[in-house]
C-alpha positions in Angstrom: -76.8 31.0 6.4 -76.8 27.6 4.7 -78.2 24.6 6.7 -75.9 21.7 6.6 -77.5 18.3 7.1 -75.3 15.9 9.0 -75.9 12.2 8.2 -77.0 10.4 11.4 -74.1 7.9 11.2 -71.5 10.7 11.4 -71.7 11.0 15.2 -73.1 7.5 15.9 -71.3 4.5 17.4 -72.5 1.3 15.9 -71.9 -2.4 16.6 -72.1 -5.7 14.9 -72.0 -9.2 16.3 -69.5 -11.2 14.4 -69.1 -15.0 14.0 -66.3 -17.0 12.4 -66.7 -19.7 9.8 -63.3 -21.2 9.4 -61.0 -18.2 8.9 -63.7 -15.7 7.7 -65.6 -13.4 10.0 -69.2 -12.7 9.0 -72.2 -10.9 10.4 -76.0 -10.8 10.1 -78.2 -7.7 10.4 -81.8 -8.7 10.0 -82.9 -5.0 10.3 -81.0 -4.4 7.0 -81.7 -7.8 5.4 -78.0 -8.7 5.5 -77.2 -12.3 6.1 -73.8 -14.0 6.3 -71.9 -10.9 5.0 -68.2 -11.9 5.0 -65.2 -9.7 5.8 -62.9 -10.5 2.9 -59.6 -9.4 1.3 -57.6 -8.9 4.5 -60.4 -7.7 6.8 -61.0 -11.0 8.6 -57.2 -11.1 9.3 -57.4 -7.6 10.8 -60.3 -8.6 13.0 -58.5 -11.9 14.1 -55.4 -9.9 15.0 -57.3 -8.3 17.9 -58.7 -11.6 19.3 -57.5 -14.8 20.8 -57.4 -17.6 18.2 -60.1 -19.6 19.9 -62.8 -16.9 19.7 -65.6 -17.9 17.4 -67.8 -14.8 18.1 -67.0 -11.2 18.7 -68.5 -7.7 18.7 -67.1 -4.9 16.7 -67.9 -1.3 17.7 -67.2 1.3 15.0 -67.7 5.0 14.2 -66.7 7.8 11.8 -65.3 9.6 14.9 -62.5 8.5 17.3 -63.6 7.2 20.7 -61.5 6.0 23.7 -59.5 2.9 23.0 -60.4 2.8 19.3 -58.1 1.9 16.4 -58.2 3.6 13.0 -58.7 2.2 9.5 -57.5 4.9 7.1 -58.7 4.9 3.5 -56.1 4.3 0.9 -58.4 4.4 -2.1 -61.9 3.5 -3.2 -62.3 0.5 -5.5 -65.2 -1.6 -6.7 -67.7 0.6 -4.8 -65.9 -0.2 -1.6 -62.6 0.9 -0.1 -59.1 -0.3 0.7 -58.1 0.6 4.2 -55.0 0.1 6.4 -54.6 0.0 10.2 -52.3 2.8 11.3 -50.7 0.9 14.1 -50.0 -2.4 12.3 -49.9 -1.5 8.6 -52.3 -4.4 7.9 -54.5 -3.8 4.9 -58.0 -4.9 3.9 -61.0 -4.1 1.7 -64.4 -3.1 2.9 -67.2 -3.9 0.5 -70.1 -1.6 -0.6 -72.1 -2.7 2.5 -69.9 -0.1 4.3 -72.1 2.5 2.7 -75.2 1.1 4.4 -73.7 1.8 7.8 -71.4 4.8 7.2 -73.4 6.7 4.5 -70.5 6.4 2.1 -66.8 5.3 2.1 -65.3 7.5 4.9 -61.7 8.6 5.0 -61.3 6.9 8.5 -63.3 4.3 10.4 -62.6 4.0 14.1 -63.2 0.6 15.6 -62.7 -1.6 18.7 -63.0 -5.4 18.7 -64.5 -7.0 21.8 -63.4 -10.6 22.5 
């Protein structure tokens, strides 16, 4: 019988604290030496669509597996070491950069998320 190694992120729920600079959402993760990483090419707009306009900070919870109340980003295609995703419910599209690989261990076919206001 072959042993299969499951990456630890496959069953993990992760979270990031986000802050907004003008219309762009960003995050810092000192543990991973990531500072002011922006959500670009449609992702800031997706995040904003789940929040009241006046919110300047937020938390996003995400996982490779569905969880109660989560929304789903579905991979359309990989590009530039990242991936183009769309939100099933709204059809909104955005690109997640290569930093996705740091958290997800690759560019997964789906990412489940929930934005806390």
